[in-house]
C-alpha positions as CSV (number, residue, x, y, z in Angstrom):
1,M,-189.4,98.9,-22.1
2,K,-188.4,102.8,-20.7
3,L,-184.8,101.8,-21.5
4,R,-185.6,100.7,-25.2
5,R,-187.4,104.1,-25.5
6,K,-184.4,106.0,-24.1
7,Q,-182.1,104.3,-26.5
8,A,-184.2,104.8,-29.3
9,Q,-184.3,108.6,-28.4
10,A,-180.7,108.7,-27.9
11,T,-180.3,107.2,-31.6
12,V,-182.4,109.7,-33.0
13,D,-180.5,112.7,-31.1
14,I,-177.3,111.5,-32.4
15,N,-178.3,111.1,-35.8
16,S,-179.7,114.8,-35.4
17,R,-176.3,115.8,-34.2
18,L,-174.6,114.3,-36.9
19,K,-176.6,116.0,-39.3
20,D,-175.8,119.2,-37.6
21,M,-172.0,118.3,-37.7
22,E,-172.2,118.0,-41.3
23,G,-173.7,121.2,-41.7
24,L,-171.5,123.0,-39.4
25,Q,-168.3,121.6,-41.7
26,N,-169.9,122.9,-44.6
27,L,-170.5,126.0,-43.3
28,K,-166.7,126.3,-41.9
29,E,-165.5,125.2,-45.1
30,A,-167.3,127.9,-46.9
31,Y,-166.2,130.4,-44.4
32,N,-162.4,129.3,-45.1
33,G,-162.7,130.0,-48.6
34,N,-164.5,133.7,-48.0
35,N,-163.7,135.2,-44.9
36,S,-166.5,137.9,-45.8
37,M,-169.0,135.5,-45.3
38,G,-168.4,134.7,-41.4
39,D,-165.7,133.7,-38.8
40,P,-164.6,130.3,-39.4
41,E,-163.4,130.2,-35.7
42,E,-166.8,130.7,-34.4
43,V,-168.3,127.6,-36.5
44,Q,-165.4,125.7,-35.0
45,E,-166.3,126.3,-31.4
46,N,-169.9,125.1,-32.5
47,I,-168.2,122.1,-33.7
48,L,-166.6,121.3,-30.8
49,E,-169.7,121.6,-28.8
50,T,-171.5,119.6,-31.2
51,S,-168.8,116.7,-31.0
52,R,-169.0,116.8,-27.2
53,A,-172.8,116.7,-27.3
54,I,-172.4,113.6,-29.6
55,T,-170.0,111.7,-27.3
56,V,-172.4,112.3,-24.4
57,L,-175.1,111.0,-26.4
58,Q,-173.3,107.9,-27.6
59,T,-172.3,107.2,-24.0
60,M,-175.7,107.2,-22.7
61,S,-176.7,104.9,-25.4
62,A,-174.0,102.5,-24.5
63,L,-175.1,102.8,-21.0
64,Y,-178.7,102.0,-22.0
65,E,-177.3,99.0,-24.0
66,A,-175.3,97.7,-21.1
67,E,-178.5,97.9,-18.6
68,I,-180.7,96.3,-21.3
69,N,-178.3,93.6,-21.6
70,T,-177.7,93.1,-17.7
71,I,-181.5,92.9,-17.4
72,V,-182.1,90.5,-20.2
73,Q,-179.3,88.1,-18.8
74,N,-180.7,88.3,-15.1
75,M,-184.1,87.4,-16.8
76,G,-182.8,84.4,-18.0
77,G,-182.4,85.4,-21.9
78,T,-186.1,86.8,-22.3
79,S,-186.0,89.9,-24.5
80,L,-187.5,93.5,-23.5
């Protein structure tokens, strides 16, 4: 059950970061259209960091899923 909670939290975090990414991409587009609003390169750095965080979270979620599947298989197919 603990792994399922971790996986569920990872999914929530992934979705949150994906929304952040969308906002950052919109901000970068706005900055590209009007440089006086801000520096698009700064936003690009944030986009790269957010992308890295999403990748880490997706990897953790996949690891949790693999662990869950291994446990279920070893228990004879009983669901957690």
